[in-house]
Backbone as CSV, one residue per row, in Angstrom:
resi,resn,N_x,N_y,N_z,CA_x,CA_y,CA_z,C_x,C_y,C_z
1,MET,-20.876,-9.222,-2.726,-21.288,-7.827,-2.769,-20.036,-6.951,-2.762
2,PHE,-20.093,-5.871,-3.517,-18.972,-4.946,-3.604,-19.149,-3.810,-2.612
3,VAL,-18.056,-3.425,-1.997,-18.065,-2.275,-1.095,-16.885,-1.376,-1.462
4,PRO,-17.024,-0.072,-1.269,-15.916,0.831,-1.582,-14.686,0.541,-0.713
5,ASN,-13.545,0.684,-1.309,-12.289,0.511,-0.604,-11.640,1.884,-0.486
6,SER,-11.584,2.415,0.707,-11.036,3.763,0.900,-9.530,3.755,1.137
7,HIS,-8.908,2.594,1.146,-7.477,2.498,1.439,-6.730,1.947,0.241
8,GLN,-6.567,2.786,-0.776,-5.822,2.345,-1.942,-4.343,2.597,-1.701
9,GLN,-3.574,1.560,-1.810,-2.154,1.646,-1.548,-1.383,1.450,-2.844
10,LEU,-0.450,2.334,-3.097,0.392,2.192,-4.280,1.477,1.164,-4.015
11,SER,1.786,0.432,-5.037,2.844,-0.550,-4.943,4.202,0.159,-4.931
12,LEU,5.150,-0.466,-4.304,6.507,0.065,-4.305,7.064,0.105,-5.724
13,TYR,6.584,-0.795,-6.559,7.046,-0.898,-7.936,5.989,-0.384,-8.908
14,ASP,5.285,0.658,-8.531,4.225,1.223,-9.360,4.821,1.786,-10.645
15,SER,4.373,1.264,-11.776,4.950,1.679,-13.053,4.509,3.081,-13.460
16,PHE,3.408,3.589,-12.897,2.939,4.925,-13.225,3.982,5.984,-12.862
17,LYS,4.641,5.811,-11.744,5.651,6.784,-11.308,6.885,6.785,-12.202
18,ASP,7.101,5.685,-12.909,8.262,5.584,-13.790,8.008,6.184,-15.166
19,LEU,6.753,6.513,-15.468,6.424,7.087,-16.774,6.890,8.537,-16.856
20,PRO,7.193,9.009,-18.050,7.517,10.425,-18.222,6.315,11.294,-17.826
21,LYS,6.585,12.518,-17.447,5.540,13.430,-16.964,4.416,13.611,-17.987
22,TYR,4.750,13.706,-19.272,3.708,13.934,-20.284,2.765,12.731,-20.394
23,LEU,3.279,11.521,-20.193,2.409,10.344,-20.230,1.543,10.247,-18.967
24,GLN,2.087,10.651,-17.828,1.288,10.677,-16.600,0.111,11.628,-16.762
25,GLU,0.366,12.811,-17.317,-0.702,13.787,-17.523,-1.721,13.268,-18.532
26,TYR,-1.251,12.590,-19.576,-2.152,12.029,-20.586,-3.090,10.999,-19.952
27,LEU,-2.538,10.131,-19.120,-3.363,9.111,-18.470,-4.352,9.723,-17.482
28,LEU,-3.919,10.742,-16.752,-4.811,11.379,-15.790,-5.959,12.111,-16.471
29,ASP,-5.746,12.554,-17.711,-6.799,13.249,-18.461,-7.663,12.294,-19.281
30,SER,-7.337,11.013,-19.295,-8.090,10.054,-20.096,-9.135,9.336,-19.241
31,TRP,-9.831,8.379,-19.846,-10.851,7.600,-19.141,-10.224,6.681,-18.096
32,ALA,-8.938,6.400,-18.205,-8.295,5.446,-17.310,-8.326,5.907,-15.854
33,ASP,-8.155,7.198,-15.628,-8.172,7.718,-14.255,-9.566,7.577,-13.643
34,THR,-10.588,7.917,-14.415,-11.964,7.783,-13.933,-12.286,6.316,-13.660
35,PHE,-11.855,5.435,-14.545,-12.068,3.989,-14.361,-11.431,3.526,-13.062
36,GLN,-10.219,3.974,-12.820,-9.500,3.572,-11.603,-10.195,4.086,-10.346
37,GLU,-10.724,5.298,-10.408,-11.361,5.872,-9.222,-12.734,5.276,-8.928
38,ILE,-13.461,4.882,-9.969,-14.844,4.415,-9.777,-14.923,2.884,-9.721
39,ILE,-14.256,2.194,-10.607,-14.395,0.748,-10.718,-13.507,-0.010,-9.728
40,PHE,-12.249,0.350,-9.602,-11.336,-0.418,-8.761,-11.651,-0.366,-7.268
41,PRO,-12.101,0.761,-6.728,-12.406,0.711,-5.280,-13.510,-0.275,-5.000
């Protein structure tokens, strides 16, 4: 059974932080952010 995970921890080597600002904004405005918030927890 799946349960929500309220403690999402970023990795020290998170590649998202290494992306240029315009790509970060592009990803946050795409389906990927919604997928991460709903499916991964």
